[in-house]
VEXDREN-2710 file (C-alpha; in Angstrom, 1 decimal):
% VEXDREN-2710
k/r/px/py/pz
1/MET/13.7/-23.6/24.2
2/LYS/14.9/-26.9/25.6
3/GLY/17.5/-27.3/22.8
4/ILE/18.8/-23.7/23.3
5/ASN/19.2/-24.4/27.1
6/MET/21.2/-27.6/26.3
7/ILE/23.5/-25.6/24.0
8/LEU/24.0/-22.9/26.5
9/ASP/24.8/-25.4/29.3
10/THR/27.4/-27.1/27.1
11/LEU/28.8/-23.7/26.2
12/ASN/29.3/-23.0/29.9
13/ARG/31.2/-26.3/30.3
14/ILE/33.5/-25.3/27.4
15/LEU/34.1/-21.8/28.8
16/ARG/35.2/-23.2/32.2
17/HIS/38.3/-24.5/30.5
18/PHE/39.3/-21.0/29.4
19/ARG/41.8/-19.0/31.4
20/PRO/41.9/-15.2/31.3
21/MET/43.6/-13.5/28.3
22/ASN/47.3/-12.9/28.5
23/ASN/48.9/-9.5/28.0
24/ARG/48.7/-9.9/24.3
25/GLY/44.9/-10.5/24.2
26/HIS/45.1/-14.2/23.5
27/ILE/42.7/-16.7/25.1
28/LEU/44.6/-19.4/27.2
29/ILE/43.1/-22.9/27.4
30/ASN/43.9/-25.4/30.2
31/ARG/46.4/-28.1/29.3
32/ASP/44.5/-30.7/31.2
33/PRO/43.1/-33.4/28.9
34/ASP/39.4/-32.9/28.4
35/PRO/36.7/-34.3/26.0
36/VAL/36.5/-30.8/24.6
37/ASP/39.8/-31.4/22.7
38/ALA/39.0/-35.0/21.8
39/GLY/40.1/-35.9/18.3
40/GLY/41.9/-32.5/17.9
41/GLY/45.3/-33.3/19.4
42/GLU/47.1/-31.5/22.2
43/GLY/46.9/-27.8/21.8
44/GLY/50.3/-27.0/23.2
45/ALA/51.2/-24.7/26.1
46/GLY/50.8/-21.0/26.5
47/GLU/49.2/-18.7/24.0
48/GLY/49.6/-21.2/21.2
49/ALA/46.9/-23.3/22.8
50/GLY/44.0/-24.5/20.7
51/ALA/46.0/-24.7/17.5
52/GLY/45.9/-28.4/17.6
53/ALA/42.2/-28.5/18.2
54/GLY/41.6/-27.9/14.5
55/ALA/43.9/-30.6/13.3
56/ALA/41.1/-32.9/12.5
57/GLY/41.4/-34.4/9.0
58/ALA/40.0/-32.6/6.0
59/GLY/36.3/-33.2/5.4
60/THR/35.5/-34.1/9.0
61/SER/34.0/-32.1/11.8
62/PRO/36.3/-30.5/14.4
63/GLY/36.9/-32.9/17.2
64/TRP/35.8/-30.5/19.9
65/LEU/32.3/-30.7/18.6
66/SER/31.9/-34.1/20.1
67/THR/31.0/-32.3/23.2
68/PHE/27.7/-31.5/21.6
69/GLU/27.0/-35.1/20.7
70/GLY/23.2/-35.8/20.8
71/VAL/22.2/-32.2/20.9
72/GLU/19.7/-31.4/18.1
73/VAL/17.5/-28.4/17.4
74/ASP/14.5/-27.9/15.1
75/HIS/15.3/-25.6/12.1
76/GLU/12.5/-24.2/9.9
77/VAL/13.3/-24.1/6.1
78/VAL/11.2/-22.0/3.7
79/ASN/11.1/-23.0/0.0
80/PRO/11.7/-19.6/-1.8
81/GLU/9.5/-20.6/-4.8
82/THR/6.6/-22.5/-3.1
83/LYS/6.8/-20.8/0.3
84/ALA/6.3/-24.2/1.8
85/ARG/7.7/-24.6/5.3
86/THR/9.5/-27.7/6.6
87/ILE/11.3/-28.6/9.8
88/GLU/14.7/-30.3/9.8
89/LYS/17.0/-31.4/12.6
90/LEU/20.3/-29.6/13.0
91/SER/23.2/-30.7/15.2
92/ALA/26.6/-29.3/15.8
93/LYS/28.1/-31.6/13.1
94/ASN/25.7/-30.7/10.3
95/ASP/25.1/-27.0/11.1
96/PRO/27.4/-24.9/8.9
97/ALA/26.8/-21.9/11.1
98/PHE/28.3/-23.9/14.0
99/ASN/30.9/-26.3/12.7
100/LYS/32.7/-23.5/10.9
101/TYR/34.5/-22.9/14.2
102/LYS/37.6/-25.1/14.2
103/THR/38.5/-24.5/17.9
104/PRO/36.8/-23.5/21.1
105/ALA/38.7/-20.3/20.9
106/ASP/37.2/-19.6/17.5
107/PHE/33.8/-20.3/18.8
108/TYR/34.2/-18.0/21.8
109/LYS/35.4/-15.2/19.6
110/GLY/32.4/-15.7/17.2
111/PHE/30.1/-15.8/20.2
112/ARG/31.4/-12.5/21.5
113/GLU/31.0/-10.9/18.1
114/MET/27.4/-12.1/18.0
115/GLN/26.7/-10.6/21.4
116/LYS/27.7/-7.2/20.0
117/MET/24.8/-7.5/17.5
118/VAL/22.2/-8.7/19.9
119/GLY/20.4/-6.3/22.2
120/LYS/18.0/-7.1/25.0
121/LYS/15.1/-6.9/22.5
122/GLY/16.8/-8.6/19.6
123/VAL/18.9/-7.3/16.7
124/VAL/19.0/-3.5/16.7
125/PRO/20.8/-0.9/14.6
126/PRO/24.0/0.6/16.1
127/ALA/23.4/3.6/18.4
128/ASN/24.0/7.0/16.7
129/GLU/24.6/5.2/13.4
130/SER/25.6/7.2/10.3
131/PRO/23.6/6.8/7.2
132/GLU/26.3/4.6/5.7
133/GLU/26.4/2.4/8.8
134/LEU/22.6/2.0/8.8
135/GLU/22.7/1.0/5.1
136/ARG/25.3/-1.6/5.8
137/PHE/23.4/-2.9/8.8
138/TYR/20.1/-3.3/6.8
139/ASN/22.0/-5.0/3.9
140/ASP/23.6/-7.4/6.3
141/LEU/20.2/-8.4/7.6
142/GLY/19.1/-9.3/4.1
143/ARG/17.5/-6.2/2.7
144/PRO/17.7/-6.0/-1.1
145/LYS/20.3/-3.6/-2.5
146/THR/17.6/-1.5/-4.3
147/PRO/13.9/-1.1/-3.9
148/ALA/13.3/-2.5/-7.4
149/GLU/14.5/-5.9/-6.2
150/TYR/11.5/-6.5/-4.0
151/LYS/9.0/-9.0/-5.5
152/PHE/5.4/-9.0/-4.4
153/SER/2.9/-11.8/-4.6
154/GLU/-0.2/-11.4/-6.8
155/ILE/-3.4/-11.1/-4.8
156/ALA/-6.7/-12.2/-6.3
157/ASP/-10.1/-10.5/-6.1
158/LEU/-8.8/-7.1/-5.0
159/HIS/-11.5/-4.4/-5.1
160/PRO/-11.2/-2.2/-8.3
161/LYS/-11.1/0.9/-6.1
162/ILE/-7.7/-0.1/-4.9
163/GLY/-6.4/1.3/-8.2
164/ASN/-3.2/0.4/-10.0
165/VAL/-1.5/-2.2/-7.8
166/THR/1.8/-2.0/-9.8
167/GLU/2.1/1.7/-9.0
168/ILE/1.3/1.0/-5.3
169/ASN/3.9/-1.7/-5.2
170/GLY/6.5/0.6/-6.7
171/PHE/5.8/3.4/-4.2
172/MET/5.8/1.0/-1.2
173/SER/9.0/-0.6/-2.4
174/ASN/10.8/2.7/-1.6
175/VAL/9.2/2.8/1.8
176/TYR/10.1/-0.8/2.7
177/HIS/13.7/-0.3/1.5
178/LYS/14.0/2.8/3.7
179/LEU/12.7/0.9/6.7
180/GLY/15.2/-1.9/6.1
181/LEU/12.7/-4.7/5.4
182/ARG/13.8/-8.1/4.0
183/PRO/12.0/-9.3/0.9
184/GLU/9.7/-11.7/2.8
185/GLN/8.8/-9.0/5.3
186/ALA/7.9/-6.5/2.6
187/ASP/5.8/-9.0/0.7
188/GLY/3.9/-10.0/3.8
189/MET/3.3/-6.4/4.8
190/GLN/2.2/-5.5/1.3
191/LYS/-0.3/-8.4/1.2
192/GLU/-1.7/-7.3/4.6
193/ILE/-2.1/-3.6/3.5
194/LEU/-3.8/-4.5/0.1
195/ASN/-6.1/-7.0/1.7
196/VAL/-7.2/-4.6/4.4
197/LEU/-7.8/-1.8/1.9
198/SER/-9.7/-4.2/-0.4
199/ALA/-11.9/-5.5/2.4
200/SER/-12.6/-2.0/3.5
201/ALA/-13.7/-0.9/0.0
202/LYS/-15.9/-4.0/-0.4
203/ASP/-17.5/-3.4/3.0
204/GLN/-18.2/0.3/2.2
205/GLU/-19.7/-0.6/-1.2
206/ALA/-21.9/-3.2/0.4
207/LYS/-23.1/-0.6/3.0
208/GLN/-23.8/1.9/0.2
209/GLN/-25.7/-0.6/-1.8
210/LYS/-27.8/-1.6/1.2
211/VAL/-28.8/2.1/1.8
212/ILE/-29.8/2.4/-1.9
213/ASP/-31.8/-0.8/-1.8
214/ASP/-33.5/0.1/1.4
215/THR/-34.3/3.6/0.2
216/SER/-35.6/2.3/-3.2
217/VAL/-38.0/0.0/-1.4
218/GLN/-39.2/2.8/0.9
219/LEU/-39.5/5.2/-2.1
220/ARG/-41.8/2.9/-3.9
221/LYS/-43.9/2.6/-0.7
222/ASP/-43.9/6.4/-0.2
223/TRP/-44.8/7.2/-3.9
224/SER/-47.0/4.2/-4.3
225/GLY/-49.1/4.6/-7.5
226/ASP/-47.3/7.9/-8.4
227/TYR/-43.9/6.2/-8.5
228/ASP/-43.5/6.2/-12.3
229/ALA/-45.0/9.8/-12.7
230/ASN/-42.8/11.2/-10.0
231/LEU/-39.7/9.5/-11.4
232/LYS/-40.6/11.0/-14.9
233/ARG/-40.9/14.4/-13.3
234/VAL/-37.4/14.0/-11.7
235/GLY/-36.0/13.0/-15.1
236/MET/-37.6/16.2/-16.7
237/VAL/-36.0/18.4/-14.0
238/VAL/-32.5/17.0/-14.4
239/SER/-32.8/17.0/-18.2
240/LYS/-33.5/20.7/-18.1
241/ALA/-31.1/21.7/-15.3
242/LEU/-28.1/19.6/-16.4
243/THR/-26.1/19.3/-19.5
244/PRO/-26.2/15.9/-21.3
245/GLU/-22.7/15.1/-19.9
246/GLU/-23.8/15.8/-16.4
247/LEU/-26.9/13.8/-16.8
248/SER/-25.0/10.9/-18.2
249/ALA/-22.8/10.9/-15.1
250/LEU/-25.9/10.2/-13.1
251/GLY/-26.9/7.3/-15.4
252/GLY/-29.5/9.3/-17.4
253/PRO/-33.0/10.1/-16.4
254/GLU/-33.8/6.4/-16.1
255/GLY/-30.7/5.8/-14.0
256/LEU/-32.0/8.0/-11.2
257/GLY/-34.3/5.2/-10.3
258/SER/-31.2/3.3/-9.0
259/ASN/-30.3/6.2/-6.9
260/PRO/-33.5/6.9/-4.9
261/ILE/-31.9/9.3/-2.5
262/ILE/-31.1/11.8/-5.2
263/ALA/-34.4/11.1/-6.9
264/LYS/-36.4/11.8/-3.7
265/LEU/-34.5/15.0/-3.1
266/ILE/-35.0/16.3/-6.6
267/HIS/-38.7/15.5/-6.6
268/LYS/-39.1/17.2/-3.3
269/LEU/-37.4/20.4/-4.5
270/SER/-39.3/20.4/-7.8
271/LYS/-42.8/20.0/-6.3
272/PRO/-43.5/23.8/-6.0
273/LEU/-42.4/24.3/-9.7
274/SER/-44.8/24.5/-12.6
275/GLU/-44.0/22.7/-15.8
276/ASP/-43.3/26.0/-17.5
277/THR/-40.7/26.8/-14.8
278/ILE/-39.1/23.4/-15.1
279/ALA/-38.9/23.9/-18.9
280/ASN/-36.8/27.0/-18.4
281/LEU/-34.5/25.5/-15.7
282/GLY/-30.8/26.1/-16.4
283/GLY/-31.5/29.4/-18.1
284/GLY/-32.9/27.6/-21.2
285/ARG/-29.3/26.9/-22.2
286/THR/-28.2/24.0/-24.4
287/SER/-25.0/22.1/-23.6
288/GLU/-23.2/24.1/-26.3
289/GLY/-23.9/27.4/-24.6
290/GLY/-26.6/28.7/-26.9
291/GLY/-30.2/29.8/-26.2
292/ALA/-33.1/27.3/-26.3
293/GLY/-35.5/29.9/-27.6
294/ASN/-37.8/30.2/-24.6
295/GLU/-35.7/32.4/-22.4
296/THR/-37.3/34.9/-20.0
297/PRO/-36.0/38.6/-20.1
298/GLN/-33.9/37.9/-17.0
299/GLN/-32.3/34.8/-18.5
300/ALA/-31.7/36.7/-21.8
301/MET/-29.9/39.5/-19.9
302/LYS/-27.7/36.9/-18.2
303/ILE/-26.7/35.5/-21.5
304/ILE/-26.0/39.0/-22.8
305/SER/-23.8/39.7/-19.8
306/GLU/-21.8/36.5/-20.5
307/ILE/-21.2/37.4/-24.1
308/ASN/-20.2/40.9/-23.3
309/THR/-18.1/40.5/-20.1
310/ASP/-17.2/36.9/-19.2
311/VAL/-13.7/36.6/-20.6
312/ASN/-13.7/32.8/-19.7
313/SER/-16.8/32.1/-21.7
314/ASP/-16.6/30.4/-25.1
315/LEU/-19.4/32.8/-26.3
316/TYR/-17.3/35.8/-25.2
317/LYS/-14.3/34.5/-27.2
318/ALA/-16.4/33.6/-30.3
319/PHE/-18.2/37.0/-30.4
320/ARG/-14.8/38.9/-30.5
321/ASP/-13.0/36.6/-32.9
322/ASP/-14.1/36.8/-36.5
323/ALA/-12.2/33.6/-37.3
324/ASN/-13.8/31.6/-34.5
325/PRO/-16.2/28.9/-36.0
326/ARG/-18.9/30.0/-33.6
327/HIS/-18.5/33.7/-34.2
328/SER/-21.7/33.9/-36.3
329/GLU/-23.7/31.9/-33.8
330/ALA/-22.5/34.2/-30.9
331/VAL/-23.5/37.3/-32.9
332/GLN/-26.9/36.0/-33.7
333/LEU/-27.5/34.8/-30.1
334/ARG/-26.6/38.2/-28.7
335/SER/-29.0/39.9/-31.1
336/ARG/-31.8/37.6/-30.3
337/MET/-31.2/37.9/-26.5
338/TYR/-31.4/41.7/-26.8
339/LYS/-34.8/41.4/-28.4
340/ILE/-36.0/39.3/-25.5
341/ALA/-34.4/41.3/-22.8
342/TYR/-35.4/44.7/-24.2
343/PRO/-38.6/44.2/-26.3
344/ASP/-39.2/47.9/-26.5
345/GLY/-35.8/48.5/-28.1
346/SER/-34.2/50.2/-25.1
347/SER/-31.0/48.9/-23.7
END
């Protein structure tokens, strides 16, 4: 802040030597000798003033910059490859953004142009900008020309539930481009988002595992010596009520032991059931849709109804299509279900 104040103070001293613009819009500079024009030669009278200020020899800094002798500011430099940050000293003579102005008049004009781009809260888009103007504004600030030009840092140890990071980066590139972010801003934002999502997934997983662990311990206490028998009963229930595919999704009968909440619920619901009832759970159906051979009359009628009326059933389609590989199976199953549902031959 001290360095900025020194620059502004020197700027004010320079501007005190400016007269109002003439009727042609040119800035007039006092003819009185002043250190501002040191080394640049006399600028001449009238609206031609300042022309001599840039007469310093090629390869040397404009003479008027001697006004800023001794003024230095800290400038942060970021290595684009390593991201390492270093501080270097800049002065009016070695700062290309400053010494490009050959005369005080050039500097003042550049300063006024800069003011047009700086609002009270920093650099802001033009008011009521058109889409084209906004695109130009973002590009001037350093935004890539296309979303595909964004490059994102790899992040280690992200939770698997985050999903395909490449797809996420591709989607967010379009968002960042639309918002006008520079590459380093987009990369920083993406790292924050992914790390927050990963941390949230890890935290949720840890909480779920703690619930399972705590419940498993409590389940062993509740069932005590009946733990193995109760768990076996739970496995029998799900084996009859679910298809092999559904059971596999739960980790198999033995896998239910690692999910004590479900095991406890199934055991509680199955307690009133006899072993014969458990054996007929799921309508006595196999995973292929056939009958298990121990159906009750009610279960048999349900299978008959499926074969006769359920147009979405594989058995319905097989029964009506002679070329279907399961046609013979469907015909035999229907005949057998009729015998169970109507043992006296009535239907």
